N, C-alpha and C positions, 0 to 999 in steps of 0.2 A: 515257393509254392504253382504247381502246373495243377488246373483248373483239368478233372476228368468225367468222364461219364461212364455208368456199368453198361457195356454193350454185349455181354453176355452171360447166361447161368448153362454152365454143364449137370444137369445132375441124371448120377450115374447111381443106382439103387443097390447096383449088388456091390457097390464099394463104398470104404469105409469114408470117403473124401469127396466132395466136390467140390467144382473151381467157378470161380469169378472172375469176369476179365474186365479192366478199367482200359479204355482209351481214351487219350489225350484230346479233349476237345478241341475240335478244330485242326488236330494232328493227326499222325504216324506210328506213334508208339502206343503200345499195348499189353499190358503183362497179369499173367494169370493170379491167381490167391488162392491157395487150397483152403476151404470152409469144411466145416457141418454139415450134417443131414439136414440139422434143426433147423439151422441158420439158414442154409442154400433153399430150404421151403417156405421160410417167414418171406423171404425175400421174391423169391417165384412168387407168391401170393398174392405181393402185395400191387408186383406188377401186373400179375394177371386181373387186378384189382377184385378178388376174390376176398369174401368175408367171412371169418368163422364166427360162429353162433356167440361166443366169449372170447373177452379180448386173451390172447396170447405174450409172451413175454414183452416182448417189444411193440407190440399194441399198448401196454403198460407203461412201461418207461416213456412213450411218446404221451402219454395222457396225464402221466404225472409233470414232464417238463413245460406241456402246453398249461395244464391246469394250476399249474405256478406262477402263471405270467409269463414265464422264459421261450425265447425262442433259440434253436437252434441253429445258429449262424453256419455252421461249415463241419465238415469232418475231414481232417487230416490225416492221411497213412502216413507218419513223421518219422520212422524209423526202420531198418531192418537188421535183424543179428541173429546170428546163428540158424538163418533161414526163415526166423519168427519174423511177420511185420506187427507193428504196432503201429496203434491208431489212437484218437483222439477225438472227442466231441466238443467243440467250440459253444460255448453255452452263453447267450447273452440273458442277463438279470436282474433287474432293478440298476442300470448303468454299470455294471460291473461285468464284465467276460470270465468266464470261468469253464478249465480245460479238464476236463475229466477222461482218463485212462479209460480203452476200449480194444476188445478185440475189432479187426477191420471188419469181421462178419456181422460183428451186430451193429458197428456204426453204418454200416453200408444198409441195410435192414430199417437202421432209426432214419438216414438220410431220407431214405426212397418213399418212407410214411411221410416223411414231414419239408417235402422236396426241398432237402437243405442239399448246397453243391458238396461235391467230392474234389478234397486236393489231395495230390501226392507232393511230398517234398522231393525238389529237384535230385537229391544227392541221392536217394530209394530207385529213383525214376532210374539214372545214370546208372546204376548199381545191377539192376533188371534186364536193362536194356543192355550194357555190355555182357553180364554174364549171358544173355542169350545169345548173341553172335559168338562168344566162348563158345557154345554148345553146337553152333552151326558151323563150327570149323576144324570140331575136332573130328577125325577120325577114325 
């Protein structure tokens, strides 16, 4: 697994999809993930430290995790299938590790709230890197 960081959020209100960019921590590899406007706004709101008057969905999930005495150990973008990224929340609770299936956008939104590290499986990173290189060489 490779540790990544959120490097950029691109919000275009006239588009159905928004983009978050993950960058290899201490490295050069980056890649985009298309996400919805709600998730992009939730990530952007936290990055800018903007508070909402009532908890939004990602805030609620964050509260549930912490209220149960659990800790978000990390999130992992674990696979890419048919141009769809898959992720999981890795949660520590009562000495056990629980992995919860998640969309990458939701996982990132929760990770930024709980200051949890973001990881990507090497296979996924290699696949998106090779795809980007192939797109660069096409004429």
